[in-house]
C-alpha positions as CSV (number, residue, x, y, z in Angstrom):
1,X,68.5,24.1,96.1
2,X,70.0,24.9,92.7
3,X,69.8,21.2,91.7
4,X,66.1,21.2,92.5
5,X,65.6,24.4,90.6
6,X,67.4,23.0,87.5
7,X,65.2,19.9,87.6
8,X,62.1,22.0,87.9
9,X,63.1,24.2,85.0
10,X,64.3,21.3,82.9
11,X,60.8,20.9,81.3
12,X,60.6,24.5,80.0
13,X,57.0,24.2,78.7
14,X,55.8,22.9,82.0
15,X,57.8,25.5,83.9
16,X,56.3,28.4,81.9
17,X,52.8,27.0,82.3
18,X,53.3,26.8,86.1
19,X,54.6,30.4,86.2
20,X,51.6,31.6,84.1
21,X,49.2,29.8,86.5
22,X,50.4,31.5,89.6
23,X,47.8,33.7,91.1
24,X,49.7,36.8,92.4
25,X,46.7,37.8,94.5
26,X,46.7,34.7,96.6
27,X,50.4,34.1,97.5
28,X,50.6,33.1,101.2
29,X,52.1,35.8,103.3
30,X,54.5,33.3,104.8
31,X,55.9,32.8,101.3
32,X,56.2,36.5,100.7
33,X,58.0,36.8,104.1
34,X,60.5,34.0,103.1
35,X,61.2,35.8,99.8
36,X,62.0,39.2,101.5
37,X,65.7,38.3,102.3
38,X,66.3,37.3,98.7
39,X,64.5,40.3,97.3
40,X,66.7,42.5,99.6
41,X,70.0,41.2,98.1
42,X,71.8,44.0,96.3
43,X,72.3,41.8,93.2
44,X,68.7,40.5,93.0
45,X,67.6,42.9,90.2
46,X,67.3,42.7,86.5
47,X,70.5,44.7,85.7
48,X,72.8,42.7,88.0
49,X,71.3,39.4,86.9
50,X,71.5,40.3,83.2
51,X,75.3,40.4,83.4
52,X,75.1,36.7,84.4
53,X,72.1,35.4,82.5
54,X,69.3,37.0,80.5
55,X,67.0,34.1,81.6
56,X,67.9,34.6,85.3
57,X,67.4,38.4,84.8
58,X,63.9,37.9,83.4
59,X,62.9,35.4,86.1
60,X,64.3,37.8,88.7
61,X,62.3,40.6,87.3
62,X,59.1,38.5,87.1
63,X,59.5,37.5,90.8
64,X,60.1,41.0,91.9
65,X,57.0,42.2,90.0
66,X,54.8,39.4,91.2
67,X,55.7,40.1,94.8
68,X,55.1,43.8,94.3
69,X,51.8,43.2,92.7
70,X,50.8,41.0,95.6
71,X,51.8,43.7,98.1
72,X,49.7,46.3,96.3
73,X,46.8,44.0,95.9
74,X,46.9,43.3,99.7
75,X,46.7,47.0,100.3
76,X,43.9,47.7,97.8
77,X,41.7,44.6,98.3
78,X,40.1,45.7,101.6
79,X,39.3,49.1,99.9
80,X,37.8,47.3,96.9
81,X,35.7,45.1,99.3
82,X,34.5,48.2,101.2
83,X,33.6,50.0,98.0
84,X,31.7,47.0,96.7
85,X,29.8,46.6,100.0
86,X,28.9,50.3,100.0
87,X,27.5,50.1,96.5
88,X,25.3,47.1,97.3
């Protein structure tokens, strides 16, 4: 909920630390699946959010990029594992 989000972001230092500690390579796929409807919203992008709030725009951009990084990592990781195994 928005109230829960505001409470979570209330301590800016802690919130930023928690964001920095997120490992984009190990986000559960169930979480990624739950985010897909949000990411698909036409206004869920930096440009649209920036007209409302620069903080929201930057957080939106961060989320979009973390999810995209995770998707790419999930595609590349098996290839990296195969390459590592082949070179052993």
